N, C-alpha and C positions, 0 to 999 in steps of 0.2 A: 155406683150412681143409679138412682131410680130411673125407670123407663121414661117417665114423663120429663125428667130433667134432661136425659140424654136426647130425647126427641126435640125438646126446645133448643138445646145446644146445636143439634144438627140443622134444624130449621133456620136458625139465625145465621149460621155459617154459610149454608147454601144460598140463602137470600142475599147475603152480602156479596158472594161471588157472582151471583146472577147480575147484580147491579154493577159491579166492577167491570163485567164483560160487555156492558153497553157503553159505547163511547159517548162522552158528554163534556168535552172541553167547553169552556165558557163560550157562549153564543151558539153552541151546537148541542143543546140539551133536548131537542125535540124528540128524539128516539126514546130517551129515558123517560121523558114526561109521558109518552104514549104507553110505555110499560107500566108506569105508576097508575095510569087510568084503568088498566086491566086488573091491577092487583088490589085496589081498594074496593071492597064489595058494599052493596047496600046492606043495611039501611043508612049508612053514612052518605050524606048528600054532598054532591059536587056543587058548591055554591059560587065558585069563581074559577074560570078557566080561560085565562088570557095571558099572552106574552110569556109562555113557559112558566106560568105561576098557577098552581093548583091549590085550592082551598076546599077541604072537606070538613063537614061538621056533623055532630050527632043530631038527630032529628028532635023537634020539639024543644028548641032552645028556650031558656028561661027557668030551668029547673034547679039552677045553682050557679056558682061562680064559673065564668068562662076561662078555661085553661087552653092555651095554644101550644102545641108541639110543632117546632119549625126546623126545617133542614134544607140545605141547598143541594141541588142536583149536579152542579157543574164541578169540574176539576181543572187543575192546571194542565198544560200540555204534557203528553207522555214523555218519559225518559227511558225508553226501552223496557217499560213495566206494564205494557198492555198487550194482550189480555192478561187476566189474573190467573192465579193458580192456588191450590191448597198445599200447605205444608203442615201436615198433621191437623191440628185444630186452628191453625192460622190461615187467614186469607191474605195473600200477597198480591199487590197490584195497585195500579193507579187509582187513587181516591179511596182505598180501603179504610184508611184512618180518617181522612178529611174529604168527605164525611159519609161515604156510602154505608159504613157500618151503622152510623146514626140513623140514616134513612131506612136501613133494614129494620132497625128496632121500631121506628115509627110505623112502618108497614105492618109488622107483626102485631103491634098493639092495636092498630086499626082493624086487623082481621080478627083479633081476640074479641074486641068490642062487638063486631058484626056477628060473630059466631055464637058467643055466649050471652050476649045482652046483659052484662053484669050491672048491678047497681053502681052508679058512678058518683063521685064526690061533687060533680057539677057537669056542665056542658064541656065537651072536648072538641077542639078543632085541630086538624092536621094540615100544615102549610108546607108545600114543596115548591121551591122556587129556584130560578137560575141566576146566572151572572154575579154570584157572590164573590168570586175570585177576582173580579174587576173593581174599578173604582166605584164609589157609592153613587156617582152620577148615572151609572148604567143600571142601578137596582130597579127591579120591577115592583118593589114594595110600596113606594109612594102612590102609584096608581091603584094598587090593591086597597090601601087604607082609604083612599078617596072614594072608591066605588063600593066598598063594603064598610060603611061607617060603624056598624055595630061591633066590628073587630076591635075598635079602640076601647070598648067596654071590658075587654079581657082583664082579669085580675092577676094573671101570671102567664108569661110566655117563657117556654123552656126551649132554648136553641141547642140542638144536639151536636154542636161542634165538638171536636176532640178535646177532652179535658182530663184524660187519665182517670176517669171515674171519680172526679171531684166536682163540687159545685164551684164554678168560677163566677164571682160576683162583679158587677160593673164591667167596664172595659175601657181601654185607653182610647183617646182620640188620636187621629193620625193626620198630620199636615204634611203633604208632599208638595214641595216647592221647587220650581225650576228657577235658579238664580243665575243671572247673566252678569258677567264682568266684562267691561268694554275697554278697549285700548285704541291704538292707531297702528295700522299695518305699515310695515317698512321692510326693506331688504335686510336679511340677517347679517350682511356684511357691514351695514350702517344702522345698527339698532337705535342709535341716538336720534335718528330721524323719525322714530315712531314711539309708541308706548305699548309695552308688552302686556297683553291681557292676562297672560299666565302669571306675571308678577302681581297684577292687580288682584287676581284670584287668591294667590298665596297670602297676600296681606289681608284681604277681606275675609278669608275663611279662618284666620287665626283665632278670633274670639269664638267662632262657631265650634271649631275642633277642640277648643279648650273648655267648652261648656261641660261642667261636671254633672253627672247624673243627680237628679233631685228626688229624694224620697218623700212621699206624702202618705200619711196614715189616715184612712177613712174607714169608719165602722170597724176598727181593729185590724184592717188589712192594709198592707204596705204596697203602694204602687211606686214604680221607679220611672221618672221622666228621663228620656234619652233623646239626644239629637245626633244624627249621623249624616255624613256625606256618603251617598251610595253610588253616584255616577258622575263622571267628569268627561267633557268633550271640548276639544279646541284645536286650532291650527289647521292650515290648509296645505302646507308644504314644508319640507325640511329647511328651506332657505327663506322663509317668510316669517317675520314677527307677527303673531296673530293679533287680530283686533277684537276677538270675541272668544270667551270661554263660558261654557254652560256647566253648571253644577246642580245635581239633584240632591236636595236635602230631605231627610225623613225625620220628622219631629213627632215622637210618641209622647203625648201629654196625658196626665192623670185626670180623673173626673173633677178635680178642683178648679180646672180651667175651662172657660167657654172657648169655642172656636175662635172668637174675636180676640180673646186674651192671648191665646196661643200664637196667633199671627202677629199680634203686637209684640210679644216677647221675641219672636224670631226677627222681626224688623229691628228691634232694639239691639240684638246681637250683631246684625249686619251693619247697622249704623251708617248707612249710605255707602258701604263698601261693595254693594252689589244690588242689582235690581231684580225683584221678583217679577218674572215675566208670565209665569203660569203657576197656578196652585190648585190643589184639590184638598179639601179639609173635611174629614169625616169626624163628627163629634164623638166625644166620650159618652159613656152611659153611667148614670148614677148607681151607687152601690146599694143593693137590696139584700139584706141578710136576716131580718128579724120580723117578717110578716108571718101570719098564721100559715099561709100556703108554703112559703119557703121553709119554715120550721118543719112542716109536715113532710116536705120533699127530703129534707136533710135526714129526718128520722127514718124515712122509708128505706134508705140504703146505707144508713150510718155514714153519710158522706162528709168528708172534710170540706171546709169552705176556704177558698183561696182567692186572691185578686186575679183578674184577667189582665195579664201583661201583654195585651194585643188588642186590636180592634175586631169586633164581631158584630153581626146584625142585631145583637141586643140593643145597640145604640139606636137603631131605627124604631124599635118598639118603645124604648125609653123616651125618645123625642116626642112620642104621642101620648105620654103619660102612663104607659103600661109597664108594670113591674116586669123585669126580665132577668133571667140568669142563663148561664151556659152550663150544660151537663151532657157529656157524651162519652161513648165507650172508646173512642179513638185515643191513641197515644200521641201526644203533641210532638214527641221526638221523631216520629215517623212521618208527620205531615209534610207533603211536597218532596219527599225523599225518593231516590231510585228504588230503594228496598221497602217502600211503604207497605205496611201490614197492619193487621188487627187480629187479636186473639179471641177465641170463643169465650173465654172466661169473662172478659170485659163486656162483651155483648150480652151475655146472660145476666151479669150483675146489674147493668143499667136497665135492661128490659124488666127484670123481676122487680126492681125497685119502683119503676114507673107504673107497672101494673098494680103494685101495692098502694102507691100514691093515689092512683086514679080510682081505685075501687072504694066505694063508700064504706064507712065503718072503721 
């Protein structure tokens, strides 16, 4: 391995480990945001710094298409995997795959641009933000788009979520619904004097649990719609017929449905057998595979294109008319796992491809 390649490999691994070792569970990203501020050098301009959301941009905007590289700083809570460690060329620890490896790639690209001042294919912005692992209602991105309107002129946003070094196009919408089934409380010795909410839930959930996965092909990619019950709570004592059961449903729907259509489909399955008391609905993102910039990105790393069978922040860009894709070095099978990790090879592959993609010519 040539000296320059080995140096890049070591730099990316050490940067990832540095990021992993800074705690940044959702809503506690301040320390990591401060580290990012120290690592992004001029002439990149800090154009937005509010609410744990940092936006840097190359100076003299207007020289070409605007490309945004985006990554979240937060992680899920630790599971005995903090701080991190090295295992050979792997970084093991909380957030290594989702997505501090991607943030490390972003930081090293920003430092490359600042140090070498290479000719670029267009303007480049680097967006670091928090609270991605929470519901979309807590996202800091809507305020960013409102206060930095020129960001909506971007021609492509690349979100460096873990994708196993493939381009993931589009994303699934996610409807989370708390469904309540009601009955009438009674003594368990005389159940006929009440109405068991558990029985109501069993009956009402039957069509939900019987819902078959639905495959949808868009732009040659197949998305699979799935509906699952993920939580159930009910009952107050062992000798009381319960009058309330709560069930959380997770509905992952493809980009062929709007959020309103997804909610209508769920209500149709319930058919009056349960009441949606609370819901959070994160929209899907349209599939973008055949624009000049996406083709250039694909060729820069010989990347395979796959459907994104999950929700990611590409939906927040797509909702504002911005083409967006996911491409990151992390392995999806390690995201949120106790043994979360990322390898040097994937870090180098994504970094090298993005450097080639951004460089003019």
